[in-house]
N, C-alpha and C positions, 0 to 999 in steps of 0.2 A: 504494499500500500504506500501511498504518498505521504510525506510529512508536510502537510499544508500549514498555514498560518493558524495560530491558536484561535479559537473561537468558531471554527468551522465545524459543522455537524458531522457526526459518524457517517450519516447518509451521503453527505457531499464527498467524503473520502472514497466511499464505494463508487459513486457515480463518476468521480474523476479518475479512477483506477485504469491501468492499462488493460487489465482483465475485462473490465466492462466495455472498453473500446473494441476489444476483440470480439465479445459477444455481439455488439451492435453491428460491427462489420460483417461477421458471419451471417446474421440474419438478413442484412441488406443484400449480401451476395447470393443468398438462397432465393430471395424474392426477385432480384434483378441481376442475373449472371452479367458479368462484364468486369470492368476495372473498378475496385473499391480499395481506397487507401486510408491507412491510420497515419495521421500527421500529428507531429509534436508541435505544440504552440508555446509562445512565451507567456501566456496567461495562466497564473497560478489557479484561477478558478476553473479553467478548462484546459488542463495541460495536454489533452489529446482530443483530436477531432477526426470524425469519420467523413469521408467525402468520395465522390465518384470522379472528381477531376481536381487534383491538387494544383494550386497556382505554382508558377515558376519560382523556384527558390525555396519552396516550403520543405521542411525536413520530414520525408516520408519514412515512417518507422517500419511499416508493413504494407505490402501491396498484394492483393488477390486479383488474378486475372484468369479468364476462361481460356 
């Protein structure tokens, strides 16, 4: 799990985890086969983002392709 700023809820820690990003990406890939990426952000509230088309220069952690 992530060590986020004090005062954030345990649920936020779960939602911000890499494991949760993996689950979301897998579900999106199952529903819509094609490219799905997990991108690391610089925002501590949303450290990972799942997208189908990462912007140029974004740090892609995982990429699923068909």
